[in-house]
N, C-alpha and C positions, 0 to 999 in steps of 0.2 A: 285283264280287268277282273278284279276280285270283288264280288258283291256279296255282302252279308245281309241276310234277311232276318230281322229280329223283331221282338215285341216286348212291351213292358210287362205283359201278363200272358198266360196261356189261354188257348181257345179263341184267339182273335182271327186266325186264318193264316198264320205265318207259313206253315208248311204248304198250305194250298197255294199261296203266292209263289213260294220257292220252286215247287215241283212243276207248276204250270208254266212258269217262266223258263225253266230248263227245257221242258218238252217243246215249247213253242218256238224256240230258237232254231230247231231242226239243223243243228250243226254240232261240231265237237265241243262238248261241255264237260267240265269236271264238277261233279256234285258231291259235296261233303256234308253229311248229316252229322252235325256236331252236337245235337241234342242227345248226348250219349246216355242220359238217364232214362229217356223214353223215346228212342228214335222211331219214327213212323213214316218217313219219306218212302221207304221201300214198299209200303202198302199201296202207294200210288204209282210209283215208277216201275215196280215189278222187275227189279234187276236179276240177272242170272249171276249168282254169287260164284266166283271162281276160286277165291282164296279167303281163308280165315286164319288169323294169327293172333296169338296172345301177346299182350303188351305188359311189360313189367316196369317197376320203378325201384330205385335204390332203397335198401333197408339195411341199417347197421346190424352187424352181428358181433356181439361182445364176448371175448374170451375171458371169463371170470377168473381163470387161473393166473392170467398175466395182469389183470386189472388190480390197481392199488387203491381204488375208490377215491381218486384225487378230486373228482367232481368237475373236471374241465368240460367233459361232454355234456353234463347236466347244465352247466352254467351257460354254454353257448346256445343251447336249444331254446328258441323263443316260443316253442309250441308245447313245451312240457312233455315231450315224448320220452325223455329219459329222467329217471329219478334214482337216488341212492338212499337206501335204508340200511344203516349199519354197514356191513360188508357185502351187501347185496345190491346189484345194479338192476333196476327194473326198466324194461323197454315196453312202450305202448305203441305198437305198430300203427294203430289207427290214427294216432296223432302225428306221426312222422311225415314231414313235408319233403323228404328226400333231398335236402339241401347239401348234405355231405359235410356239414360243419364239424360234427362230432368226429368223423373220420380224420379230418384235417388237424384237429387240435390235440388229439390223444397223445400224450407224451410217451406212453408205454407201447404205442402202436398195437394195441390189443383189439382194435375195432377193424373188422374186415367187411367186405361188401357182400351183402345178401340181397335178395330181391323179393318184391311183393307183387302179386298179380293185380293189375289195375282193371283189365277187361280185355276185350277183343276188338279187332278191326276187321270187318268184312269188306271185300272188294269184288267188283264185278262190272257188268255192263247192262245198260238198258237202252238198246238201240244205239244212237250216237253219243249217249251219255256214259261217261266213265263214273261209276258210282262207288262211293266209299262211306261207310258209317261205323261209328264206334258204339260199343255196347259195354257200359260200365258193369263191373262185377257186382253182383248182389252183396250188399253189406259194405261196399267201398264208399268212403265218405268224400273222397276228393276226385272230382271229374276234370279239373283243368289240365293235369298232366296227360290224361288220355286225349283230350281235345288238342293239346299242343302237338302231341305225337301224330295224331291224325292229319293235322295241317302240315306239319313238317315233312311227313313222308309222302303225301299225296297231293299237295298244292301245286299242281303242274298243269300247264295248258294256257291257251289264250284267254278263255273265259271260265271263271271259277265261281260257282254259286254255293254259298255256305248257308245251311239252315241252322241258325244259332239257337241255343236254349232260350226259353222265355225268361223274363225278369231283367235285373240289372246287377247281378252278383258276379263273382269271379269267373264262373264258367262262361258267362256272356262276354265278358271282357276278353277272355282267351279266344273266343270265336270271332270277335269283331276287330281285334287288334291288328293293325297294319293291313287293313283292307282298303280298297279305293272308294267304296261307296256303301252306305248302310241304308237299307229299306226298312223303315219302321212300320209295322202293320198294326193297326188299331181298329177300334169299333166306336161308334157314336153313342157311348154310354158314359155315365159318371165314372165307372171303374176304368173304362178304356181311356178316358181323358186323363185321369189321375196317373195311370201307369205310363201313358205316352209322355207326360211331362217328366217323369223320372227317367225314362229311357232317353229322351231328348237331352236332358241335362248330362247324362252319362256320355252320350255321343259327343257333345260339345267339349267335354273334358278330353276326349281322345282326338279332337280336332280332325274329324273325318267327315266329309260331305255326306248329307243324308236327306232323305225325303220320306213322305208318308203315303202309305196306301190305306184307304179307309174301306174296311170290309163291312158288309151289311149297312151300306151308307144311307139307305132311305129309312132306317129306324132311328129312334131317339131324336135328339135335337141337333143344332148346328154348332155346338160348343167346340167340337174337335176342329171343324173348319176354321172357326174364329181364332182358336189358339194357333193353328198353322199360319194363317194370314198375318197375325200380329207378331209372330216370331220368325217371319221370312222362311218358313219351312214349306218347301214345295209339295203340293199334293200331286202325287205321281199318277194315281189311279183311284177311282171309286168303284167298288163292286157292290151292286145293289143286293138287298136281301131277296132271296128267291127260294121257295120251297123246293123247286127243281134242283137248284145248285146244292142245297142241303142234302137232298136225296142222293145226288151223285157222290158227294163227299162221303156219306155214310156207307156207300158201296165201294169206295176206293177207286172211283172213276175220275180221271182228270177232266176238268172243264174244257180244255182245248181239244180233247179227243171226242167228247160227247157233242160239243157245239163248236164246230170248226171256226166260226166267226170270231171266237175268242182268241184264236191264234194270232190274228192281226193285232188285237188289243194288247196282248202280252209282248208281242214284238215291238209295238210302239212304246210300251213301258220300258223295254230294254234301251231303245234309242233315247228316250227321255233321261234315263239314268246316265247314259254316256254323255249327253249334252250337259247335264247338271254337274257331273264330275269334272268335265273339261272347263266349264265356267268357273268353278271354284278354284281349279288349278291356275287359271289365268289371273285370278284375283290375288293369289299368294305371292 
């Protein structure tokens, strides 16, 4: 079972839900923090990091002595990473999407494979949790390749929980793609509702079953609940606003560890997710 925990905007409590869910299960869980631009699940799970490795991506290297400036590589690149000025070929590494098209079409075979550092992947354990997170290199613009590598190399086990990046852009799609269920975390505010709608529309395009967790549920109005009911979006859990919960979060303390009664609540959340996923599969 692969569960991706996502949100239309940052600050809704996505990581709170993902980390408490992982800890509450008290069984072998693989946790992937795919919010590679700002990973913070480790602050709550406190894993013992046992391995750290660099992750690279393809980058073309052009031998200008063999190049005849035919422009084939420039023409195939949809991202403008290669340009020709007179007899000079210019490469813009930050724009390269590592597709390898330039390498394939070069008639002079003057393009070889080089590499660019994307970031690092740290791996370790936190009790029964197998923990992995990606850290994007400072200045690197593209996080999806690092997220895909993180999932490809470490998406193993019976239960996998993915802490996705916030928003609805390409990094989020990379984290949610080909999962079994998506938990959308939101809050009962106009901004929360607006971004929940965007996230929900994105998930519908992916055709993956989903449900919503409402954090700080006793604030604001009931517009989020009304949207969920009118769109057949199951409300999986409502977490009330509490100064105590906020204080625990600020200190990096899991709710299920500080208040054990919440363990049963998150275990029930997991069972509800399983039931919802099975129900959607039966309809397919």
